C-alpha angles and dihedrals in degrees: 000000000000124000122228125214130178121215088242092056091049092051091045089056088052090053091052093048091051090051090052093049089048090052092050094048091046092052092047089052091048095049100038119106094193110090095209091051091045090052093049093051091046087055092048091049090056091046092053089048088057090049091051088054093046095050091043089057091049091047093048091054091056119089115252091235110045131165103273122230114236119214126199118232095272094048089044092056090048094048090046089057092047093049094041107130099189088101087060101043100105104000095122097048116116093237094050093049095045091051091049092050093046093049091045088238093123094096095046090050094046092048089049091051090050091049089049089053092051093049093047094047092048092052095058098040092098091061096057133083118260093259092047090048088055091050093048091046089055089050089051089055089050090052089052088053089052090054090052092050092047092049091049092050092046090056091050097044105031108025114192 
């Protein structure tokens, strides 16, 4: 059985993922005792807030009832894995964040969340208008920049 997605549903999922990343970054910033790390995660929180606004604007321009995209079984399995929100289930809880900071996993997790965003955004680019594609491509470049900043900070704070 094939699964149907509308472009609006796909963009709404992007909004929700951005909100979750924002919550995670905000909690890391709040709980971090390292001032450099706190500053980086405050910056990332603001960036994700901008992304929530950008995707909300894209979503709001899409009609509520759009022609859904039908995926065959292989594509359905792939899209299910891309949309899988288990990674995001408790990522902004205080306990989860404290454990990540203590275990020095916070950078690995944050880089993983950014990579997830890039993959997700790239997968729904074909379903957007040309101008929205340009906007999302710019957001992808910003996410790449976030990965670079996270990797640089990780090297400074938690050298291997």
